[in-house]
Steps between C-alpha positions, in 0.01 A plus 500: 500500500796678345868403505730762656837585346763667727738718290754779541615712206851603425584846633631791290850416605466120444831338389678168496712470817489136621540339158425167659365301204627383160328779317589798717856390567631641167203724395533863370355769732119502524269783401293557820228687316464221248481248786222697666305491176552123470381451857195718451402311178512167685302635806232639271471175305455312824206723595349485157509123535308514832768519761553769757845663557627617840796729466782548745673837418860465352825533682803575280735352765337164464543420127350154540170626645306489170552121489214446740486122465763501776297740714381191699189289467134567602294219647133480586391516865480201732198431724340846446818697563666757282663423165869431543812624328833319523786748475808404298858445599701608193816342370656818346618766743367785283144367528484427880346839581195447283311304767508805723295692239256218413425416869325824605299503171367153530436549873308820416288291260405260781743217476650308792880511446708178514871543554733209422824432690798700403693181406240435228541618139157521338401711202125500530277442202802465274522150647126421533248380243161336514322256271210262534468576878867416559752761618847464338798622715845531354851521641857465368518834320492799736261342746682239714357182659473669841292784345271253326453297822426815700250626251331169440334474839284806419346341189180290525414208279719280274862613441749389243860614540748518215879568493639723221844563344632798315403685281169466680558719808123500576228246456315726258789439256438122513121459525216715377139396572252590230190433699253628240607219257597243764860479405841554656804637306796305643871527443608144596863591431526709815304277740728293725463124589159341463302823482378463149385143571301626797339778301391242232367264765297766670367688206525260200779528238249618241442827699876578509623713201878483468716810432885492482768661712583725201139611484475594871801730450258690271222485762289213366359441849488862621190631317209592721172319462202725584161339434510364140792712397879454523682837542844410379824690426535538116847338532349170612559221242263502201459120530372529847271800428350293213457196716327686775271665238421149365404392852226773496643791686510854345868575473580872554868586430619804698809717432720458803838616380603666827329281763559167340763489224744727698400459869403132473147477643201421288125568555450214747786643705337840537195379694407332825158350441230443768236278331157606589656757738208741469299252713698622801661830407415840352773715341499856634490773238849615585646159401285460177628490143289795420681706762854383397419556128463868551868547573616243255299658218657843576834331429375421151 
């Protein structure tokens, strides 16, 4: 079975408009063509490493669309039904229209759509992680407690909830599971209350690898694990890259000047992963990476 990766490339007119994170707030203008090249390089590495990419066509009016971690979250079926997809409720006004593009795509693929109450703020897989048969759910950044509670009822199995503080506006800035080497990268500095203690009690302190608040500002926890590789922005701290390599993953630094260093989203932010998704879904040719690559390659 193959993991599926939902992604959406920057369009030809992609630009910074919302400027809603600490990188993009004061960044110089982006090069859309360069961003498209960076996106394609990541998508191809994912497929070379054994994943399958499903591509939502771009929309220049929705500049956050490439950051597909917030597209929602896919779930396996219950009791022989269809796989499920929880749609997001976004914090930033300029991103609220994205759900209206993701919804018809995932429904076309065969998902049952789950819509959360309008009072909930929930930013999808940006605030979901899984490790050792436990689902980690996060709030306190852009997802609020009402959003977490509304989403939680749709997850099966053991749940562990954690509260965050800035600069971690998503859970994937605080905790990164590295399942292939049985470790979690954790920034204890941004976990509120007794969250770090509960992580240690559940998983064992020896499996928690600490990174600092300064390091997560350079995307220490936002590289993308794919199989036995870690696809990480080249700007990620050298100490963390070396540490992950010592753990046994193949570290592959990627140039992400436009998408990450200016716009503020790293490789993990650019995908919404459905583990073993090919068990339930097939990707139609018109949504395949091969199809999308034809146009992207023409752009050079």
